[in-house]
Structure formats: structure tokens, C-alpha cells
matplotlib code that plots the C-alpha trace (Angstrom):
import matplotlib.pyplot as plt

x = [0.0, 1.5, 2.5, 0.2, 1.4, 2.0, 0.7, 2.9, 1.3, -2.2, -1.0, 1.1, -2.0, -4.0, -1.3, -1.0, -4.8, -4.6, -1.8, -3.7, -6.8, -4.6, -2.9, -6.1, -7.2, -3.7, -3.0, 0.7, 1.6, 4.5, 7.4, 9.7, 12.8, 14.0, 17.6, 18.9, 22.4, 23.0, 20.7, 20.9, 17.9, 17.0, 17.4, 15.2, 12.4, 12.6, 12.6, 9.6, 7.7, 8.6, 7.5, 4.2, 3.5, 4.3, 2.0, -0.8, -0.6, -1.0, 2.6, 4.5, 7.4, 10.5, 12.6, 16.2, 17.7, 21.4, 24.2, 26.3, 29.5, 28.2, 30.9, 30.7, 30.7, 27.7, 25.8, 26.5, 25.5, 22.1, 21.6, 22.4, 19.9, 17.2, 18.1, 17.2, 14.0, 11.0, 8.6, 10.9, 10.5, 12.3, 15.4, 16.2, 19.4, 18.9, 21.7, 24.0, 25.8, 28.5, 31.9, 33.5, 31.0, 31.4, 28.0, 28.6, 29.6, 26.5, 24.1, 25.5, 25.0, 21.3, 19.8, 18.8, 15.2, 14.9, 16.6, 13.4, 15.6, 17.0, 20.6, 22.4, 24.5, 22.1, 19.1, 20.8, 22.2, 18.7, 17.7, 20.2, 18.2, 14.9, 13.9, 12.3, 10.6, 12.7, 14.0, 15.2, 12.2, 13.1, 13.6, 10.3, 8.7, 10.0, 8.7, 5.3, 5.0, 5.8, 3.2, 0.6, 0.6, -0.8, 2.1, 3.6, 7.3, 8.1, 9.8, 10.4, 13.7, 14.5, 17.3, 18.4, 20.6, 22.6, 24.3, 24.0, 23.4, 20.3, 18.5, 20.2, 21.4, 18.4, 16.0, 17.9, 17.8, 14.0, 13.4, 15.4, 13.3, 10.2, 11.8, 12.7, 15.9, 18.0, 20.8, 22.5, 24.0, 26.3, 28.8, 31.3, 28.7, 29.6, 26.8, 24.1, 21.4, 22.1, 20.8, 18.0, 16.5, 15.7, 14.2, 10.5, 11.0, 13.5, 14.4, 16.7, 18.6, 21.8, 21.5, 22.1, 19.4, 17.8, 20.3, 17.7, 16.5, 13.6, 16.0, 17.1, 13.7, 11.7, 8.2, 5.7, 8.2, 7.5, 9.9, 10.5, 12.5, 14.1, 16.3, 15.7, 17.9, 17.6, 18.2, 17.6, 15.4, 13.3, 13.2, 13.8, 14.5, 17.1, 14.7, 13.8, 10.1, 8.5, 10.2, 10.3, 6.5, 6.0, 7.3, 6.9, 3.9, 4.0, 6.2, 6.6, 6.8, 9.4, 8.2, 5.1, 6.3, 8.9, 9.3, 5.9, 5.9, 9.3, 7.9, 4.8, 7.2, 9.1, 5.8, 5.1, 8.5, 8.0, 4.7, 6.4, 9.2, 6.7, 4.9, 8.2, 9.2, 6.0, 6.6, 10.1, 9.2, 6.8]
y = [0.0, 3.4, 5.9, 8.6, 11.9, 14.5, 17.7, 20.4, 23.2, 22.3, 22.1, 25.3, 27.1, 26.1, 27.3, 30.6, 31.1, 30.5, 33.1, 35.5, 35.1, 35.8, 38.9, 40.4, 42.1, 43.0, 46.7, 46.0, 43.6, 41.2, 42.8, 40.9, 42.2, 40.4, 41.1, 39.8, 40.5, 40.3, 38.7, 34.9, 33.7, 30.9, 33.3, 35.8, 33.2, 32.3, 35.9, 36.7, 33.8, 34.9, 38.5, 37.3, 35.0, 37.7, 40.2, 37.7, 36.9, 40.6, 41.2, 44.4, 43.6, 45.5, 44.2, 45.2, 44.3, 45.0, 45.2, 42.1, 44.1, 45.5, 45.6, 43.4, 46.5, 48.0, 44.8, 44.4, 48.0, 47.3, 44.2, 46.3, 48.9, 46.2, 44.7, 48.1, 48.7, 48.0, 47.4, 44.6, 41.3, 39.0, 39.5, 37.2, 37.4, 35.1, 32.6, 32.0, 35.3, 36.3, 34.8, 38.0, 38.1, 35.9, 34.1, 33.1, 36.6, 38.1, 35.5, 35.7, 39.5, 39.0, 39.3, 35.9, 37.1, 38.3, 35.2, 33.7, 31.4, 29.9, 29.9, 31.8, 29.7, 30.6, 29.4, 26.1, 25.7, 26.0, 22.8, 20.9, 22.0, 20.9, 24.5, 24.5, 27.8, 29.4, 26.2, 26.4, 26.7, 23.8, 21.4, 22.5, 21.9, 18.3, 17.5, 19.1, 17.0, 13.8, 14.6, 15.4, 11.7, 10.8, 8.5, 8.8, 9.7, 8.3, 5.0, 5.0, 4.5, 7.8, 8.3, 11.8, 11.9, 15.1, 17.0, 20.7, 23.2, 24.4, 21.1, 17.8, 18.5, 20.5, 17.9, 15.1, 17.0, 17.6, 14.0, 13.1, 15.5, 13.6, 10.3, 8.8, 6.7, 8.8, 7.9, 10.6, 9.6, 11.8, 11.8, 9.7, 7.0, 3.6, 1.3, 4.0, 1.7, -0.5, 2.4, 3.9, 0.4, 0.2, 3.7, 4.1, 7.8, 8.9, 12.6, 13.3, 16.6, 15.8, 18.0, 15.1, 14.3, 10.9, 9.7, 7.6, 4.7, 2.3, -0.4, 1.8, 2.4, 0.3, -0.7, 1.7, 4.3, 8.0, 9.7, 13.5, 14.8, 18.2, 18.3, 20.7, 20.1, 21.3, 18.5, 19.1, 22.2, 20.3, 20.4, 17.1, 16.0, 13.8, 10.9, 8.9, 9.9, 7.7, 4.5, 5.2, 6.0, 2.3, 1.1, 4.1, 4.6, 8.4, 10.7, 14.4, 15.6, 18.0, 20.7, 21.1, 19.3, 20.8, 24.1, 25.6, 24.3, 26.0, 29.3, 28.7, 27.9, 31.1, 33.1, 31.2, 32.0, 35.7, 35.7, 34.0, 36.6, 39.4, 37.7, 37.1, 40.8, 41.9, 39.4, 40.7, 44.4, 44.2]
z = [0.0, -1.0, 1.7, 2.8, 1.6, 4.4, 2.9, 4.4, 2.4, 3.8, 7.4, 7.1, 5.7, 8.7, 11.1, 9.3, 9.5, 13.3, 13.6, 11.4, 13.7, 16.8, 15.3, 13.9, 17.1, 18.4, 18.8, 18.3, 15.5, 15.5, 13.6, 11.3, 9.6, 6.5, 5.4, 2.0, 0.7, -3.0, -5.6, -5.1, -7.1, -4.5, -1.6, -3.3, -3.8, -0.1, 1.1, -1.1, 0.4, 3.9, 3.2, 1.7, 4.7, 7.2, 5.5, 5.1, 8.8, 9.6, 10.7, 10.4, 8.0, 7.0, 4.1, 3.3, 0.0, 0.3, -2.3, -2.8, -1.9, 1.4, 4.0, 7.1, 9.3, 7.5, 7.7, 11.4, 11.9, 10.3, 12.5, 15.6, 14.6, 14.1, 17.5, 19.0, 17.2, 19.6, 16.7, 15.3, 17.3, 14.8, 12.7, 9.9, 7.8, 4.7, 4.2, 2.5, 2.6, 0.0, 0.8, 2.1, 5.0, 8.1, 8.5, 12.1, 13.1, 11.5, 12.8, 16.3, 16.3, 16.3, 19.8, 21.1, 21.8, 18.2, 16.7, 15.1, 12.9, 16.1, 14.8, 17.6, 20.0, 22.9, 20.9, 20.0, 23.5, 24.9, 23.0, 25.2, 28.2, 26.4, 25.8, 22.4, 22.5, 19.8, 18.1, 14.5, 12.2, 9.9, 12.9, 14.3, 10.9, 10.8, 14.3, 13.5, 10.3, 12.2, 14.8, 12.2, 11.2, 14.7, 15.3, 18.8, 18.8, 22.2, 22.1, 18.4, 16.6, 14.9, 12.4, 11.3, 8.1, 8.3, 11.2, 10.4, 13.1, 11.2, 10.7, 11.7, 15.2, 16.4, 15.0, 16.7, 20.0, 19.6, 18.9, 22.0, 24.0, 22.9, 24.1, 20.8, 20.5, 18.1, 15.7, 13.6, 10.2, 8.1, 5.2, 7.2, 8.3, 7.0, 5.8, 6.3, 5.1, 8.2, 10.3, 8.1, 7.6, 11.3, 11.5, 12.5, 11.8, 9.2, 8.7, 5.8, 5.6, 3.7, 0.6, -1.7, -4.3, -4.1, -1.4, 0.3, -1.9, -1.4, -0.1, 2.7, 4.3, 6.8, 5.7, 7.3, 8.3, 8.6, 6.1, 6.3, 3.4, 4.2, 1.1, -1.8, -4.8, -8.4, -10.9, -14.6, -13.8, -11.4, -7.6, -5.9, -2.3, -0.7, -0.9, -4.0, -3.5, -6.2, -5.1, -1.3, -1.2, -2.1, 1.3, 3.7, 5.8, 5.5, 3.4, 2.7, -1.0, -2.4, -2.9, -0.7, 2.4, 4.8, 3.0, 3.7, 7.2, 7.9, 6.9, 9.2, 12.1, 11.4, 11.7, 15.0, 16.3, 15.5, 17.3, 20.3, 20.2, 20.5, 23.4, 25.2, 24.7, 26.4, 29.2, 29.9, 29.6, 32.4]

ax = plt.figure().add_subplot(projection="3d")
ax.plot(x, y, z, "-o")
ax.set_aspect("equal")
plt.show()
């Protein structure tokens, strides 16, 4: 029996509607600043979507399109200004940045309480203490999509393929927090199929098209494909979707799976950031 498709677009739309309903009667609206450096086509698409989502949710949104050759000092100066703006509750600097800019330095300059991407060391460190209030948006998206299936995470064997600070590590920590038994695989893992074949829950965020084949997946598994790769002008994930859906119990498509949910989680994080700012200003 083919896998059930987890419709990330539909779930994300429902979440955004809930946020919009909450925001509608607020005197002060959640404020999100979107910063993009240069003209990377993929980044431009992502930022356009984020701007669209924030406006549809009723947020206050500021967008900054900066020149490719902006100096690090000028970019850090802008982030500092946004940190100090009371109407801005979330600051997002779209990655990747041009090579002459230090991504870690720029990301770490965002105040933790405005880090709606969840990329600063403090935000990531909180995950070790099981504090997921401002967890990275893509990791939160993966967990939400797993939970949307109705399958209980506790006690399950979960395998995360990929160990980035943005997706792999945070997702593994969040699965641990929900009492799964977690294995992390990566580019140096030998006999990866030996691990993935035992996974009740498989989250793939390796950035390698069609890395996970049908033979590597346990029958009935929940498969969350975070990968977005362009192959021959077409977007594909890290999972061989057409073949893997023959054995999986649930699977996310690419596009239409994790991507829309990540943006919904970003909006949720921004709303939370505003609520936290009110709490700590009392």
C-alpha cells in the first residue's frame, strides 16, 4: 500500500490562519525584519515567500535588499539597529551570505530574543536543556509534520541523516526531548542503510538528491524529506520519492512538504518573540 502523503502546504496554511486570527485584534503587530544580501535567485524566492507569509498573517514587516558588496561592518550596523527597534521582534538574515561576509559573526550578532531562525549559540544551547521555545524553524517543521501523522514519537527508533546546526542536530535534540531513540548519520557514516532500515522515523537533511532509496527504508516508516535540490530544472528531495513511497507509511513531498511548514514555524517564532518581549518588559 503506497505511503500517505503528508501535505505540508495544507498544514502550514491552517497554522497561518490561526496566527492571522490571533494577530487580527492585536494593537501592536508582530514585527519581522528580512535582510537579504545580493541577488541569489533561490534566496530571493525564499525571502519573497517569507515576506508574503508575514503580510498575510498581519505582521509588520521590513525588508532590506542590500548590495552584494556591502561591508561586514555596515551589515553588522544594520543588525544592531534592528536589534534596538522596539517594533521589530524578529530579525532574519537570509543565508547563504556572500563569501566575504562571516556568516557566524553576522548570525551571532542578532539578539537571542529576536533570533526567530533559532541559529544563535544561545538558541541552539537551549535545545540541550529541552527548551524548544525558539527552536530552528526547519527542525520545528520536521517535528510538527511527524506529529501530524498521529504516530507517537516516544519509544520510536528515529534516524536523522545530516548533522548541520540548522536542521540535523536540532531535529535530533528535539526527537530526544520527545523520548525517541535517536541515531545521527552523516557523510562519514559507514553502511548508512544499516541504520536507516531500522528507523520508524527517518528525517533526511543531507543536501544530496535521491540519497535515500527504497531499499534503505523500513516498511511503514515516517519519512521526512528536508532536502531541496535542483536537478535538470526540477526540484527534488534527498529521498527517491516515487520509489520510497511504495514502502513508507507516511512521506513528505518536495516541494510542498517541509518548505511551507518551515515558513509557518518562522511566523510562529516571530509571534512568540513578541509575546516574550511583552513578558520581559513588564
